[in-house]
C-alpha positions in Angstrom: -31.6 -2.9 35.5 -32.9 -1.2 32.3 -31.4 2.1 33.6 -28.1 0.5 34.3 -28.1 -1.1 30.8 -28.9 2.2 29.1 -26.0 3.9 31.0 -23.6 1.1 30.2 -24.5 1.4 26.5 -24.1 5.2 26.4 -20.7 4.8 28.2 -19.7 2.1 25.6 -20.7 4.3 22.7 -18.8 7.3 24.2 -15.7 5.1 24.6 -16.0 4.0 20.9 -16.4 7.6 19.6 -13.4 8.8 21.8 -11.2 5.9 20.6 -12.1 6.0 16.9 -13.2 9.6 16.1 -16.3 10.5 14.1 -18.8 7.9 13.0 -17.3 7.9 9.5 -14.1 6.6 10.9 -15.5 3.8 13.1 -14.9 0.1 12.5 -17.1 -1.3 9.7 -19.8 -4.0 10.1 -18.1 -7.3 9.3 -19.6 -9.3 6.5 -20.7 -12.8 7.5 -18.1 -15.5 7.3 -15.1 -13.1 7.2 -11.8 -13.6 8.9 -11.3 -12.8 12.6 -9.8 -9.4 11.7 -10.8 -6.6 9.4 -9.4 -6.4 5.9 -9.1 -3.5 3.5 -12.3 -4.2 1.6 -14.3 -4.2 4.9 -13.7 -0.5 4.9 -15.0 0.0 1.4 -11.6 0.5 -0.1 -10.8 -1.4 -3.3 -7.7 -1.5 -5.4 -7.4 -2.7 -9.0 -10.1 -3.8 -11.4 -10.0 -7.6 -11.3 -12.2 -9.7 -9.2 -10.9 -11.5 -6.1 -11.7 -15.1 -5.4 -14.4 -16.2 -2.9 -11.9 -15.9 0.1 -9.7 -13.2 -1.4 -6.8 -15.4 -0.3 -4.0 -17.5 -1.6 -6.1 -20.5 -0.7 -8.5 -19.6 -3.5 -6.1 -21.7 -5.6 -7.4 -25.2 -5.2 -5.3 -27.4 -2.9 -3.2 -24.6 -1.3 -2.9 -24.8 2.4 -1.5 -22.3 5.0 -0.6 -22.9 8.6 0.6 -20.5 11.3 2.4 -20.9 14.6 2.3 -17.7 16.6 4.8 -17.1 19.5 3.8 -14.3 21.9 5.4 -15.0 25.3 6.4 -12.6 28.1 7.5 -9.1 27.2 10.0 -9.9 24.5 9.0 -12.9 22.3 6.9 -11.8 19.3 7.6 -14.1 16.4 6.4 -17.2 14.6 6.2 -19.5 11.6 4.0 -19.5 8.5 3.9 -22.5 6.2 2.5 -22.6 2.7 1.8 -26.0 1.0 1.2 -25.7 -2.8 -0.7 -28.9 -3.1 -1.9 -31.8 -1.0 0.3 -34.4 -2.4 4.0 -35.3 -1.7 5.9 -32.3 -3.1 9.1 -34.3 -3.4 7.4 -36.9 -5.7 5.2 -34.2 -7.5 7.3 -31.2 -7.8 5.8 -27.9 -9.1 7.3 -25.5 -11.6 8.7 -22.4 -9.9 10.3 -19.0 -10.6 12.2 -16.7 -8.2 13.0 -13.0 -8.3 15.1 -10.9 -5.9 13.8 -7.3 -5.9 16.5 -6.5 -3.4 18.9 -9.1 -2.0 19.6 -8.0 1.6 17.9 -11.2 3.0 18.4 -14.8 3.9 16.4 -17.2 1.9 17.3 -20.9 1.4 16.8 -23.0 -1.7 16.7 -20.4 -4.4 19.8 -21.5 -6.4 18.2 -24.9 -7.0 14.9 -23.3 -8.0 16.8 -21.1 -10.5 18.8 -24.1 -11.8 16.0 -26.7 -12.1 12.9 -24.5 -12.3 10.9 -26.3 -9.7 10.2 -26.6 -5.9 10.1 -29.9 -4.0 9.1 -28.8 -0.5 6.5 -26.5 1.1 7.6 -22.9 1.7 8.3 -21.8 5.3 8.5 -18.2 6.4 9.9 -17.1 9.8 12.4 -14.5 11.2 15.9 -13.9 10.0 17.8 -15.8 12.7 15.4 -18.8 12.5 16.0 -19.8 8.9 18.1 -22.7 10.1 15.3 -23.9 12.4 12.9 -23.6 9.5 15.2 -25.7 7.3 15.5 -28.3 10.1 11.8 -28.6 10.6 11.0 -28.6 6.8 13.7 -31.3 6.2 12.3 -33.5 9.0 8.8 -33.0 7.6 9.8 -34.1 4.1 11.8 -37.1 5.2 8.8 -38.4 7.2 6.4 -38.3 4.2 5.4 -41.7 2.9 7.4 -42.6 -0.2 10.4 -40.5 0.9 12.1 -43.2 3.0 15.2 -43.4 0.8 15.7 -39.8 -0.3 19.0 -38.2 0.8 18.7 -34.6 -0.4 15.9 -32.1 0.2 16.0 -28.5 -1.1 14.2 -26.7 1.8 12.8 -23.3 0.9 12.7 -20.9 3.9 12.3 -17.2 3.7 12.4 -14.5 6.4 12.1 -11.0 7.5 13.7 -9.4 10.5 11.3 -8.9 13.4 14.0 -7.7 15.8 12.1 -4.4 16.3 9.5 -6.1 18.5 11.0 -9.6 19.1 14.0 -10.9 21.0 15.4 -12.2 17.7 18.7 -13.1 19.2 17.0 -15.6 21.5 16.1 -17.7 18.5 12.9 -18.9 20.1 11.5 -20.6 16.9 12.3 -24.4 16.9 12.0 -27.1 14.3 8.9 -28.3 16.4 7.2 -25.1 15.7 7.9 -25.5 12.0 6.5 -29.0 12.0 3.4 -27.8 13.8 2.8 -25.1 11.2 3.2 -27.6 8.4 1.0 -30.3 10.0 -1.9 -27.9 10.9 -1.9 -26.1 7.5 -5.4 -26.0 6.0 -7.4 -24.8 3.1 -10.0 -22.1 3.7 -9.7 -18.6 5.2 -6.2 -17.4 6.1 -5.6 -15.6 9.3 -3.8 -12.3 8.8 -2.0 -9.6 10.7 0.0 -10.4 13.9 0.2 -14.1 13.2 2.8 -16.6 12.2 5.9 -15.1 10.6 4.2 -11.7 10.7 3.8 -11.6 14.5 6.6 -9.1 15.1 6.9 -7.3 11.8 6.7 -3.6 11.1 5.6 -2.0 7.8 5.6 1.7 6.7 6.2 2.4 10.4 2.9 0.7 11.4 2.4 -2.8 12.6 2.8 -5.2 9.6 2.2 -8.9 9.4 0.8 -11.5 7.2 -1.6 -10.6 4.4 -3.2 -12.4 1.5 -5.3 -11.8 -1.6 -6.3 -13.3 -4.9 -7.6 -12.6 -8.3 -9.7 -14.8 -10.6 -9.5 -14.2 -14.4 -12.7 -14.2 -16.4 -13.4 -17.3 -18.6 -12.4 -15.3 -21.6 -8.9 -14.9 -20.2 -8.7 -18.5 -19.1 -10.5 -18.5 -15.8 -7.3 -19.0 -13.8 -6.7 -18.0 -10.2 -3.7 -16.1 -8.9 -3.2 -16.1 -5.1 -0.7 -14.2 -3.1 0.6 -14.3 0.5 2.9 -11.6 1.9 5.0 -11.2 5.0 5.5 -7.4 5.3 8.3 -5.8 7.2 9.6 -2.8 5.1 9.5 0.9 4.7 8.6 3.7 2.2 5.6 6.0 1.8 2.3 4.1 2.1 0.0 4.5 -0.9 -3.5 3.1 -1.2 -5.5 3.3 -4.4 -3.6 6.4 -5.5 -3.9 8.2 -2.1 -0.7 9.3 -0.4 -1.7 7.9 2.9 1.8 7.9 4.4 2.0 11.7 3.9 -1.5 12.3 5.2 -0.7 10.3 8.4 2.7 12.0 8.7 4.3 8.6 8.8 6.9 7.8 6.2 10.6 7.1 5.6 13.0 10.0 6.0 10.2 12.3 7.2 12.5 14.2 9.6 15.2 14.8 7.0 12.8 15.8 4.3 11.0 18.2 6.6 14.3 19.8 7.7 15.2 20.5 4.0 18.8 21.2 5.1 22.1 19.6 5.2 22.6 16.9 7.8 25.5 14.9 9.1 26.2 11.8 7.0 25.4 9.5 10.0 21.8 11.0 10.0 21.2 10.1 6.4 20.4 6.4 7.2 16.9 5.5 8.5 16.6 2.0 10.0 12.8 2.1 9.7 13.1 1.9 5.9 14.8 -1.5 6.1 13.2 -4.8 6.9 12.2 -7.2 4.0 9.1 -8.5 2.3 8.4 -12.1 1.3 5.9 -12.5 -1.5 4.6 -16.0 -2.4 2.5 -16.2 -5.6 0.7 -19.4 -6.6 -1.5 -19.9 -9.7 -3.3 -22.8 -11.3 -2.4 -21.4 -14.7 0.0 -23.8 -16.6 3.2 -21.7 -16.6 6.7 -22.8 -17.2 9.6 -21.7 -14.9 10.5 -18.9 -17.3 7.1 -17.3 -17.2 6.9 -17.9 -13.5 10.0 -15.8 -13.1 8.3 -13.1 -15.2 5.3 -13.5 -12.9 7.5 -13.1 -9.8 8.9 -9.9 -11.2 5.4 -8.5 -11.2 5.2 -9.1 -7.5 7.7 -6.3 -7.0 5.4 -4.1 -9.1 2.6 -4.8 -6.7 4.9 -3.8 -3.8 5.9 -0.6 -5.5 2.2 0.3 -5.9 1.9 0.3 -2.1 4.8 2.7 -1.8 7.5 0.3 -0.8 11.0 1.4 -1.9 13.1 -1.9 -1.6 15.7 -0.1 0.5 19.3 -1.1 0.8 18.7 -3.1 3.9 15.6 -4.8 2.7 15.3 -8.4 1.4 12.5 -8.3 -1.0 12.0 -11.7 -2.5 9.2 -13.2 -4.7 8.6 -16.9 -5.3 6.0 -17.9 -8.0 4.6 -21.4 -8.4 2.2 -23.1 -10.8 0.1 -26.0 -9.4 -1.6 -26.9 -12.7 -2.1 -30.7 -12.2 -1.1 -31.5 -15.7 2.4 -30.1 -15.2 3.4 -31.6 -11.9 7.0 -32.9 -12.3 7.3 -36.6 -11.5 10.3 -38.9 -11.6 10.0 -40.2 -15.1 12.6 -40.1 -17.9 10.3 -37.9 -20.0 7.2 -35.8 -19.5 5.0 -33.7 -21.8 3.9 -30.5 -20.1 1.4 -28.1 -21.5 2.2 -24.4 -21.0 0.5 -21.2 -21.8 1.9 -19.2 -24.6 3.8 -16.0 -23.8 1.0 -14.0 -25.4 -1.5 -15.3 -22.8 0.5 -14.3 -19.7 -0.3 -10.6 -19.6 -3.5 -11.0 -17.7 -1.8 -13.1 -15.1 0.8 -10.5 -14.7 -1.9 -7.9 -14.0 -3.6 -10.3 -11.5 -0.3 -10.9 -9.7 0.3 -7.1 -9.4 -3.2 -6.4 -8.0 -3.2 -9.4 -5.6 0.3 -8.6 -4.3 -0.8 -5.0 -3.7 -3.9 -6.0 -1.8 -2.1 -8.7 0.2 0.4 -6.2 1.5 -2.4 -3.8 2.4 -4.5 -6.5 4.1 -1.5 -7.2 6.3 -1.7 -3.6 7.5 -5.4 -3.4 7.9 -5.6 -6.8 9.8 -2.6 -6.0 12.1 -3.1 -4.8 15.7 -1.0 -2.5 17.9 1.7 -4.5 19.6 4.1 -3.9 22.4 7.3 -6.0 22.4 10.9 -6.1 23.3 12.2 -3.2 25.4 8.7 -1.9 25.9 8.5 -0.6 22.3 5.0 -0.1 21.0 4.2 -0.1 17.3 0.7 1.3 16.5 -1.6 -0.4 14.1 -2.6 1.5 10.9 -5.4 3.8 11.9 -7.8 2.1 9.6 -10.9 4.2 10.4 -9.0 7.4 9.7 -7.6 6.0 6.5 -11.1 5.0 5.4 -12.2 8.6 5.9 -9.7 9.6 3.1 -11.9 7.8 0.6 -15.2 9.3 1.6 
């Protein structure tokens, strides 16, 4: 039995080396209590200078909950729903200040005109695929109407964002239902957030690799207010992947317009487009800092700066949207004739801007590190980011 065990172990080690390359590129040892998938920092790669929260997730902001429903069925269904609840109360009765920014508007997101007009949000945020926005709204409206205290309301501004997962998913089948949305909302929880091929990120593609859901956070030192900024991203876009200043996309020979750039010659006009550059990115920023809607819009703009740091290009066919929320308890908006909020001065927002940029960058990168190779509609396979190889670039 010992001999068989030794041979089995040697065979296993041989398989790991063949699959992952040299020892320096092997999977890291997971820290205790971490998520079910590896994240960028598990490989010893760090971006930015600010400190993440204990979970390095959007749920480091107190009261924030996240829920996923993942649909992987047969050969063609690769989609899902992700729900983000900003606080544990009734959001219609205790609205939160909000700001919105469109980095590029080729997308389908509901509810933003009312956010821009009134400066607040009154429902959770639901993310799904492009052709399931209507199902997202239906489920979200049903959820809000059923909340105690909402028995007489006749208007709900449902906020639903999307990216197009049609590269791996039978998107025309519209397999997401309002029941899936309700399930994601009802099972949303605080604590660690599952990342990668889950929820609304199940079938997404990013920088030519498998994308997905990613999250991160930053906690300001007490001298800067001690506030937390958390980000969740649904990644499905193109460009040239950059990590901590390293041109990873070029090193891996995987980036947008690679064939045309290598040819360095005139090409037919129909060859100038590259569908793999398009897609979309949804970025949700939540902070406990007391910001008004105007400074939340400014914070949302910094989300696009975080996307740019990863090498995203906000292509013509990409819907790149950022929603920023403040859940400071003293500023929740209730149905009273007057209220007296307390907001940070403009001069105290810069550190929050920096935190949002760093957390957005890392959330996007975590979505790539956590994702796994997936085969979907039409037998198409999208490979995961070769994380071990990427880690070797930083040795």
